[in-house]
C-alpha positions in Angstrom: 141.4 103.6 77.3 138.5 102.3 79.4 136.8 105.3 79.1 137.3 104.7 74.8 136.0 101.0 75.5 133.0 101.9 77.0 132.4 105.2 74.6 133.0 102.7 72.0 130.6 100.3 73.5 127.7 102.7 73.5 128.2 103.8 70.0 128.2 100.2 68.8 125.1 99.3 70.6 123.4 102.3 69.3 124.2 101.8 65.5 123.0 98.1 66.1 119.3 99.4 67.3 119.3 101.6 64.6 120.1 98.8 62.5 117.7 96.6 64.0 114.6 99.0 64.1 113.7 99.0 60.8 113.5 95.3 60.6 110.9 94.6 63.1 108.6 97.4 60.7 106.5 96.1 57.4 106.3 98.4 54.9 103.6 97.8 52.7 100.9 99.4 50.3 97.1 98.5 50.0 93.6 99.0 48.7 90.7 97.6 50.2 87.5 96.0 48.9 83.8 95.5 51.1 82.3 92.3 50.5 78.6 93.2 50.2 77.0 95.5 52.1 78.8 95.6 55.3 79.5 98.9 57.1 82.7 100.3 56.3 82.0 104.3 57.4 84.1 105.1 60.3 87.2 102.4 59.8 90.1 103.3 60.5 94.0 102.4 60.7 97.3 104.2 62.1 99.9 104.5 58.6 103.0 104.5 61.2 103.4 104.3 65.0 103.9 107.7 65.7 101.1 108.9 63.1 97.4 110.0 63.6 94.7 107.8 62.4 93.5 107.5 59.0 89.7 107.0 57.8 89.6 104.5 55.2 87.5 105.3 52.1 85.6 102.6 50.7 83.7 102.2 47.4 80.7 100.0 47.1 81.5 96.8 45.4 84.4 97.9 44.2 88.7 98.6 44.9 88.9 101.5 46.8 90.7 104.6 44.7 93.5 105.6 47.0 96.3 103.2 47.7 97.3 103.5 51.5 100.6 103.1 52.6 101.5 101.4 55.9 104.8 101.5 58.1 104.1 99.2 61.2 104.1 95.7 62.7 103.5 92.6 60.6 99.8 92.6 62.2 98.2 95.2 60.8 95.0 96.4 62.8 92.1 98.1 61.7 89.8 100.3 64.3 86.5 102.2 65.0 85.9 104.9 67.5 85.4 103.6 71.1 84.7 106.8 73.1 86.6 109.3 75.4 88.3 107.9 78.9 88.6 110.7 81.7 91.8 112.5 79.9 89.2 113.4 77.1 91.6 111.4 74.6 90.0 109.3 72.5 89.9 105.3 72.5 90.0 102.4 69.9 88.7 99.2 69.3 90.1 96.3 67.2 87.5 95.7 65.0 89.6 93.4 62.2 93.5 92.4 62.1 95.7 90.6 59.7 99.3 89.4 58.9 100.8 92.0 56.4 102.9 89.4 54.1 103.0 91.2 50.6 104.3 94.7 49.9 101.2 95.3 47.5 98.3 94.0 49.2 94.5 93.9 47.9 92.5 93.7 51.4 89.0 92.1 51.3 86.8 93.1 54.3 83.8 90.5 55.1 81.3 89.9 57.6 83.0 87.9 60.8 79.3 86.7 62.6 81.0 83.5 63.7 84.7 84.7 64.6 86.5 83.0 67.7 87.3 86.4 69.0 83.6 88.2 68.9 85.1 91.4 69.2 86.0 91.2 65.5 83.4 92.5 63.2 85.3 91.8 60.3 86.8 89.0 58.5 89.9 90.0 56.8 91.4 88.5 53.6 94.6 90.1 52.1 96.0 88.6 48.7 98.9 89.8 46.4 98.2 92.9 44.2 100.8 93.0 42.2 101.0 91.5 38.6 102.8 88.6 40.0 100.1 87.9 42.4 97.9 87.8 39.7 98.5 88.0 36.2 96.6 89.4 33.5 94.5 86.5 31.7 93.9 84.9 36.1 91.6 84.1 37.7 91.5 83.5 41.5 89.4 81.9 43.5 88.9 83.3 47.2 86.4 81.3 49.0 85.3 83.2 52.4 83.2 80.1 53.6 85.1 77.4 56.0 84.3 74.7 53.3 86.6 73.2 50.4 85.0 72.5 47.5 85.2 70.3 44.6 85.2 72.3 41.5 85.0 71.5 37.8 86.8 74.6 35.9 88.0 74.7 32.5 87.7 71.0 32.1 89.9 70.7 35.1 89.1 69.2 38.5 90.1 70.7 41.9 89.6 71.1 45.5 89.2 75.1 46.6 90.2 75.7 50.1 89.0 78.3 52.3 90.5 81.7 51.9 92.8 82.4 48.7 93.3 79.8 46.0 96.6 79.5 43.4 95.7 81.4 40.5 94.7 80.0 37.6 95.5 81.1 33.4 92.2 81.3 31.2 94.2 82.6 28.7 93.5 79.2 26.6 89.8 80.0 27.0 89.1 83.4 26.2 85.8 84.4 24.4 84.7 81.3 25.2 81.7 79.9 27.8 83.6 78.4 30.2 81.5 76.0 32.7 82.2 76.3 37.0 80.7 74.0 39.0 81.2 73.8 42.2 79.6 70.6 45.2 80.3 69.6 48.3 82.0 66.0 48.7 82.6 63.3 50.9 83.3 59.3 51.1 80.2 58.2 49.7 78.1 61.7 48.1 78.3 64.8 46.8 75.8 68.1 46.5 75.7 70.6 43.6 75.8 74.1 45.4 76.6 76.2 42.6 76.7 75.8 38.6 77.3 78.4 36.1 79.1 79.8 33.1 81.1 82.8 32.3 83.3 84.2 29.6 86.5 85.6 30.1 87.9 88.4 28.1 91.6 89.4 27.2 93.0 91.8 29.2 91.5 91.2 32.4 92.6 89.2 35.6 89.5 88.0 38.1 89.0 87.4 41.2 86.4 85.0 42.0 84.9 85.5 45.6 82.3 82.4 46.9 80.4 83.4 49.6 78.3 81.1 52.0 74.0 80.8 51.3 72.1 84.0 51.7 69.7 82.0 53.7 70.0 79.8 56.4 69.3 76.1 55.4 70.5 76.8 51.6 73.2 75.0 49.8 73.4 77.1 47.2 76.7 79.3 47.2 77.3 82.6 46.3 79.5 83.3 43.5 80.6 87.1 42.3 83.8 88.0 40.1 86.0 90.9 40.1 87.3 92.0 37.0 90.0 94.3 36.5 91.1 95.7 33.1 95.0 96.0 33.2 95.6 95.2 29.0 96.8 98.8 29.0 99.3 98.8 32.1 103.1 98.9 31.3 103.7 97.1 34.4 101.5 93.6 33.3 103.5 93.9 30.2 106.0 90.8 29.4 105.8 89.3 32.8 
C-alpha cells in the first residue's frame, strides 16, 4: 500500500509539473519596425528555449515581411554575437528587451542613448498589432521622448504620454485636413514644438511616431506617420 501511494504521489507530481510548465511560457507572434537609421544588421532572438538563434530581417522604415513566432519567458530578449569563449562556443549579449504582454505585437526598435542600462543598444516599444489593438481608421500616437505633450488633434485637446497612447478614431474626419499641434507646457507658459496638417484616407490605420529633436538645443519634435492599408483584410471587417 505504501509503495502504491509513493508511485501515485510521484505520478501526480509529474502531472503537476507538466501542467505548470506551459503556463510559465508566453506564446506570441511579432513583427519589427526600425525607427529611422539604426543599425539592424545581426540582431538575433531565440524563438524558444531549446532552439537556435534566428536573425531578424528588417525593412528600412517599414514593417518586416516575416512574422516571428516566440515561445519563452515573458521578457523577450534580442541579441548580437559577442565572440567565442574558450570552448569555441559563440557568446551573445543582450541589446534590447521588453515584456511580452500581447499575442500579436509590432515591436519598434529605436536608439537608446540615454538608457539607465547603457548595455542596451535599443529602446523597444511593443504595441498590440491586432485589429483590436489598432482598428481600421484609427490613429495611435507613439511618443518616443520622455516628455508628455499637450496635443490639439481633430478639435480635441489631450495629453500624449511617453510610450503608446490610446488609439483615436478618425472616422468622422476622413479626407479632411486635420490639424495636429504639440506643445510643452508648465503652470505659466507653453512652447509649440510641432504644428502640421494631415489627411487620412479610409481603409487605413496609422501609427504616428513622435521623436526627439534632430539637433541638440532644438525644440522641434519630429513626427512620422506609418500607414497600413487594411481595408481588404477580413480580420478588420465588422470589428
